[in-house]
C-alpha positions in Angstrom: -6.1 149.2 -101.5 -5.2 151.1 -98.4 -2.8 148.3 -97.4 -0.8 148.8 -100.6 -0.5 152.6 -99.9 0.7 151.8 -96.4 3.3 149.4 -97.7 4.6 151.9 -100.2 4.7 154.6 -97.6 6.7 152.4 -95.2 9.1 151.5 -98.0 9.6 155.2 -98.8 10.2 156.0 -95.2 12.8 153.3 -94.9 14.6 154.6 -98.0 14.6 158.2 -96.7 16.0 157.1 -93.4 18.8 155.1 -95.0 19.7 158.0 -97.3 19.8 160.3 -94.3 22.0 158.0 -92.3 24.4 157.5 -95.2 24.7 161.3 -95.7 25.4 161.9 -92.0 28.1 159.2 -92.1 29.7 160.8 -95.2 29.8 164.2 -93.5 31.3 162.7 -90.3 33.9 160.9 -92.4 35.0 164.2 -93.9 35.5 165.5 -90.4 32.7 168.1 -90.3 31.2 168.7 -86.9 27.5 168.4 -87.1 24.8 169.4 -84.6 23.7 172.6 -82.9 26.7 175.0 -82.6 25.3 176.6 -79.5 25.2 173.3 -77.7 28.8 172.5 -78.9 29.9 175.9 -77.6 28.2 175.3 -74.2 29.9 171.9 -73.9 33.3 173.5 -74.7 32.7 176.2 -72.1 31.6 173.6 -69.5 34.8 171.6 -70.2 36.8 174.7 -69.8 35.2 175.4 -66.5 36.1 172.0 -65.3 39.7 172.6 -66.4 39.7 176.1 -64.8 38.6 174.7 -61.4 41.6 172.2 -61.6 44.0 175.0 -62.7 42.8 178.3 -61.1 45.6 180.3 -62.8 44.0 179.9 -66.3 41.5 182.7 -66.6 40.4 183.1 -70.2 37.8 181.1 -72.1 38.8 179.3 -75.3 38.5 181.6 -78.3 38.1 184.7 -76.2 40.5 187.6 -75.6 42.8 187.8 -72.7 40.5 190.5 -71.2 37.8 188.0 -70.4 36.5 187.9 -66.8 37.9 185.3 -64.4 36.3 181.9 -64.5 34.4 181.0 -61.3 33.8 177.5 -60.1 30.4 176.1 -60.9 28.9 173.8 -58.3 27.2 170.6 -59.5 
């Protein structure tokens, strides 16, 4: 009897996983950015820092006002 419950639970888990994957694919197809916005912002700032090191005359962060502090090089 326990074996039957385990088989049903495994089947249900598989169906939930497939629905989740399908939903995420549909959201991505619509062009929506998914994930943690704080991590996305941190990656955007890090990319800007790499660009700012290559072009020291560019001082503002993306999406910030022109009164932002100068960007300093970050050592890896």
